[in-house]
Every structure is written in structure tokens, then in C-alpha cells.
N, C-alpha and C positions, 0 to 999 in steps of 0.2 A: 498659379503664378501668372501675373499679367506681364507679358513680354514687351508691352508698349511699342508695338510695331503696327498698330491698326491704321495709322495714317501714312504708312510708308509704301513706296513703290519698289517692287522687287523684280529683278531680271533673272530668269532661270534658263540656262541653256540645256539642251538635251531633254526637254520637258515633255516629250510625247509618250514616254513610258519609263518603266524601271525607277531608278533612284530619282531622276529628274522630275518625273510626274509626282512621286511621293513627296518630294521636297516642296514643289509648287503647291500641292494640296495642303500640306501642313502650314505653309505661309498664309494661304487663303483662310484657313481655319482660325488663324490669329488676327484676321481682319485686314491683312495686307492686300493691296492690288498687285497683280503679277503680270509681267510680260512673259508669255510662254513662247519659247524659241526652240525650233527643231526643223527638220526637213519636211516632215509630213504635215502639211497645212490643214488637211481635212481632220486629222486626229486632234491637232492643236486647237482648231476652232471649236470642235465638239467639247473638249475639256475646258476651254476658257469659258464658253457659253454656259456650261453646266455649273462651273464655279461661280459665275456672276449671278446666276439664278439662286444658287444655294446660299451664298453669303452676302448678296446685295452690294458687291463691290465692283469697281471697274476692273475688267480683265482684257488683256490684249494678246492676240496670236500673231506671231511674225515668223514667216518661213525663212530659214537661213541654213546654208551648208557651211559649217565651220571647220571643215577639213583643210581649208586653204585660206590664205590671207585675203584674197579677193572676196570670198564669202563673208568673212568676219568684218571687213571694212564696209561691205554693203549693209550688213546689219547695223553697224554704228551709224551710218548715214541715215538709214530709215528711222532709227530711234531719235536722232537729232532733228530730222525733218518733222517728226510728230511731237517734238518737244517732250519726249519721255526721258527724263534724267533720273535713273534709278538711285534710290537711297541704299538699296541692298543688291548685291550681285552674287549669284551662285554660279560659279564656273564649274559646271558638271560634265560637260562634253569631254570625251577622251576615249582611248582605246589603243590596241596594239596594231591595228590596220593589217592584221594577218601577215606580219613580217617577222618570222621567227629566227631568221639566219643572222647570227651576230657578225658575220663577215659581209653583210650587205653593203652596197655602196653608200657613201655619205648622203646622197640624195634621199635615200630611204630613211636614214636617221633623221634628216631634216623634216621629212614628212611627218614622222611620229612626234618629233618635237613641236612641230607646228600645231598638230592636233591636240596635244596634251599640255602645252605650255604657252606657245607664242600667241595663240588666239585669245587666251585668258589675259595675257599682258596687253594686247591691243585693246580689248574691251576695258580693262582697268584704267589704262592710260587715258582713254577717252572720257571717262566719267569721274575718276578720282579727284581731279582738280575742283569739280563742282561739289563733291562731298566735302573736301577740305574747306571750301568757302562757306558751306553750310554748317561746318563744325559737327557733322554727324555722317557716318557711313559705315557699312558693314560689308565685307567681302569674304566669302567662304569658298574654298576650292575643294572639289572632290578629288583627292589624291588616291593612294592605294597602299596597302601593306607591301606591295611590290617595290615601293620606294625605299624600304628598309632592308629587305632581304630578297634573295633570288626566288621570287614566286611570280614568274612571268617571263616574257621574252626580254632579252637584254636591252633592246631599244626602249621598251615600255618601262622597265625598271629605271633606266637612266633618265628618261623624261620625267617620271614622277619624282625621282630624287631631286632633280633640278627644280621642279615645282615647289617642293618643300623648302629648298634653300631660298628660292624667290620669296615665298611667303614670310619666312623668318626675317630676311634682310629688309625687304621693302615694307613689311609690316611695322618694323621699328621706325622707318622713315616717316610714315604717314600718321602714326599713332598720336603725336602731339595735337593733331587736329581732330581727334576723336573719330578717326577712321580706323577701324579695327579689322585687320586681315588675319584670317585663320585658314586651316585646312582640316579635313577629316580624312582618315586613312582606313577605309573599310577593308575587311577581309572578305571571305566568301559569303555573298548575299544572294539569296534565291529571288530572282525576278521572273515574272511571266515572260516567256519567250527568250530569256537570257541563256547564258552559257550553261548554268547548272540545270535549268529546265530541260534543255536539249540533251544534256549528258544523262540526266535521269531516265529519259526515254530510250536512249541509245545504249548506255552502259550502266545500268543500275548497280551492278556489282562494284564498279569503280566509285560511284557515289557513296555506297555503304562503307567501303573501305576508307575513303577519304574522311568521312564524318567520324568514323571510329578512331582513326589514327592521327588525324591532323587537327580536328576541332575539339578543343577542350570541353566545350559546351555540348558537344555531340549533336549539333544541328547547324543549319545555315542561319545566318542573320536574315532579318526581314527588312524590306525597304523602310518601314515605319521606324525601326530601331535606329536607322541612320538619319532619316528625315527629321525626327524629333530632336536629335542632337544638333543637327545643322540649324534648325530653327532657333534653338537656344543661343547658338554661337552668333547669330545675326540679330540678336535682341539687344535691348537696352542693358541687360544684365551681364553681358559679356565684355564689358569695357576694359577688363584687366587681362584678357586673353590675347595680348599683343603677339602676333606672329606665331601663335601656338598651332601645332599639328597634333591632332588627337587620334590615337590608334583605337579603332572600333572593330575588333576582329574575333570576338568570342573565344579568345585564347588560341587562335590559330597559329600565330607567329611564335618564333623562338628567340627573337631579338630582345636584348635589354635596351629599352628605349627611354630617353629623357625627353619628355614633351616640352 
């Protein structure tokens, strides 16, 4: 299937590893140019240069720390100064910031919201009007199964649930201009250097028990199983997926979910 994104510019946050890297590489394989964004500029530059050589497309590496508003606004300014207006945005950055206490002060809650929701809104607000003017745009957010049920810290669950609501509501608003906003809700995915990689080394018995009891498919997901789905959602063929949040969890969750 031709996804018809070979002439598009995509922005991918958190692109130096894990799901972000897999998504950026999948977009490159479809002929898109990619702006690779993360904190580690050396890794980003290596990945972007490799993709440019392999696919013969323009690739860009930009260093940015999106844990706070200042870093997000600096990224937006750099993109605008370089006249890089993305047709596709992948808001992949997020995490729990190691804040497990549900009775943490509201400043901690705001930090987690900033990292998982507000930075995405800042980026979207900067470039959605240009997508609307062009009558074409695709924005996909990496949410989590934690947005639907208690599988994570309370702050993280709340932030991802808010992200889903944002996608559903704002996605309706921009859809008449052929700007299609979606989200994917991954379950447990094994990434190199990620949580499950570390846990496998430190507590292999926990991993075995988790896969046996929690994962219907009896294994972790792979980054490619998520990235290929994301790539379809930002393609020409996803024009009817307005505000959709798609659960990709290998049967891990127990929720009855209406997508």
C-alpha cells in the first residue's frame, strides 16, 4: 500500500531511541523527510545522517529538552527560523518522571502534565494553523494503556487520559481542514535500554510472571508493531480516523474500550 507521504515533512519528538526512533525510521522508509528531536544530539545526528544516506531524503536533527515549556518553545523557534513547517507531527515524548506518590504537590502534577500533554499542545498550536491553510496535516500522539486503567503512576495515568480527551475534542475541531489528529495507546513494549530491558536483567522472574499472567499474547510488543501503525495513521489513508485513540496492547488490558 502506498501511504502517499513521500513528499511530506514529519516531526518526531523523542526520536533518539525506542518508539520514537522506530517511528522516525518507519516514516523515512515511506519516503518522508524527518526532523529528529531529542536531547542527545550526537545520537540524533548519527540517526539522521544514516537515514539520509539510506533513503536519499532530507533529514534534520534538532536538540531539545521537552520536559519544560522553555525547551518546547525553543524547539518551535528553531523550526520556524529554519522554515521547517511539518506536515506530520508525532508527539512521542512522555513519561512518569519517577513521581509515584499520588499525594505529591500540585507542582509535581504540573511537571508530569507538561511532559505528557502541554508540550504536545504547544507544538500543535504552532503548526496546526499552517496545516489547516494547506488543507492537509496529520498529528499522532503516543499515549498509553495507562490512560484507560490503573497501569502506572496516578500522575502519569491522569496525564495520558487528558491527552486522549484532547485528541478526541481538538481532533474534531481541525478535521474539516483535513488535519487528522489521532493517538496510539501502547501496552508493554520491549525497547533496548527501556524499562522491560532493565527489568529482564534485574528481575527475570517478574518478567516471566508478567508475560504469563498479564499479556494475552504471552510476549512484549515490538517497536515496529507500534511504529507501523503510527505510520498508517499519519498517511493519506487515515482521513476518517478523526480523533481516534487506538489501543495496541497485545491483550494486556482488561478495559472495554470504545475507540
